Steps between C-alpha positions, in 0.01 A plus 500: 500500500829506313676843529718632222841650598384855415180463696692350796741797508211741476323316780808518721541871442134564582534311833824683583347846438190408696713384789692831503177694510365288785819560691467880436854523361446862392879565485530278195440622149404242247604605142478328170807589287450497126773565242501859366390527140730718295380745236753485215467703180677446172475817287612485133495800269325423170731477191713756687750627244248499219232665719745784592561560128127503427437735788761751372427459129125523436548391138604156624179437702291218365784384274722186532820616660823315579783656697839357417782484253510541123353205310782533245771481767390192692297706747286330763150598627529646849120568540195474285172691526179302534408594146822328383444196721188416299739412213721283713768764568654439844803623691828321439426391142712631214369828365528366145254223595273752670481707177420184302214420740373861488612682181350835624680473835642834623851443635621747761853513637514477884537804720609352833538838672129567439401150622710542814333831584149339468621201707631724773163671533320167522732373771460821693129422519572141605734613780253758629266212584739242649874466552467135397549541126709244305591626153522234234572736214430857395130417451395238759523444874363311794349692789409367839200717603394301804589821686481810288515881535138536376369279779306291242412158640432350157768434241246563222436854627876573506545363149205707361633817655859429381383445142310832512799689639736354239264600225456851633875553549637335185214456256581131492298195598606212719363152570494368857456165671407466861555173688633346826843437342739606220446194277121556484525880481722485190264258320204721594655817359518349152145363513316803356759711325508782408381729783377191695447417863460149622459400865557146630352497849623223734172309469525508118861373468410134447234584235751719320775240507270242347472715180868534435719310249836362617698775329346753738749370762790724585801418283318258270577613146406330169779235521422400862125509429552261206696264728222505754227440242695205362455348847123570508523819713267738317347709781668674787311284749634183333834584659353419840419138430774396255760254625790705656758312292322585175483867600867498600592338164323786325620803692790379718561673833210737447244226559422581865468873421256438213293272726473775758384749234249249367344502842496879500777528759763773461644646819757731332503847647492819296863613510532876458883493476557221250872463458617445139650159435667593172533775240620520145430608147484342157485621143361348178696622195346609170784320324667184627842559663781302342806689618621355838670826588177691456325236709755541779449880490123452537543261796753734661263797476202309649715361775614850600136610498422218745791614722368859490157367611667316791679817604174694489326244715806458731493125437765236420475194277662162500375374166530645145289342224501558125225402256561424132234432241623384161339576166309167511344612832697250705560672836764424757616652830842481666578603860802556723480532879766598750537613860514746652232699321594825335389768252830612336402588142830381353469161671143445401570597136806273475303206645209556262730529193693189606170303507478548122782243470248240615261579211506475121473879452827507309367254234116543493299814421352660813152649520479603868745564787435558872689544826355462852624493856371258762545383860484858617621608850453814701827586669314706760294204617590336830759229462362154559781241530434159358459216745829305531494178297594194698776277358259212441236711319486463125 
């Protein structure tokens, strides 16, 4: 009888164990080691800014609400209530467009102090359950609850209890996804919004993946999704079988990572102390800026704000970047890097203003300006010298 490789291995193991038992090798412990299954949660507050406003202002409940800037001054939607989303109002669209989509939209200016207070309360609840909390923004986070203060063995039970505690403490609802990894947990949290809870158990992962379109993949936005579909990649699972060169042509160096996700593999840990990689600010102006001196003053002020942020975080930066959007919506960035890293406000401001010389800001109307700092370093971190480069190394 022909024996398959798996059957052959199983047969060998059976004989080996039987032999140990016959020899009475009681000192030996035979154990089967299986990989530990993590219990990862992604919790996302529902329409956070808008929900806080509806909570505090009863007259807004049940109405389409958008939090953001004035529609007459080029404001942008920061958050939209679910009543507004029915009309196509979404975050990041111009407020003027939002009002056209929903003429009876209630526009509310943001109150970030109030949102921060609500966020702090939510994160206190998270951190009472597990120290492994990775904040993604004021209103969403990953939690690794494989071990948790409540002693709950099931991620679903933890998520259910968390949602109840958040509602009791803040009056706000949250949606949660429970899965063996971060990629799947984030998809799950959006599955049944608002106030949803979706669990992807390990044995259901493959069935879940089969349902997903290719743009469910991490980092695949509309442009990348269009490139993938042009190559016949419609579903997430199509990524598994497509020719590697075709995938690489569509997404470049991210091909291997996307293939792992398409197989439901994501080994990234929940990182409670996620170090910032950059920081900055930008401003959209109600009237186009045409005076180069005014533009320089705006850039100087934002650069000094960035330097103040660095000082507050006790960090240094090597790279200063400016962003310029002209009146025709053409957007460019210009950067300058130097070593050693620093945070001197005068130096950062001078570098940012000097970068304007590499733009057309002196001759074209400017709609938006921004300044950011990158390649951050912590001067208190242990020094790690670079490996010496050999003379024959490129």
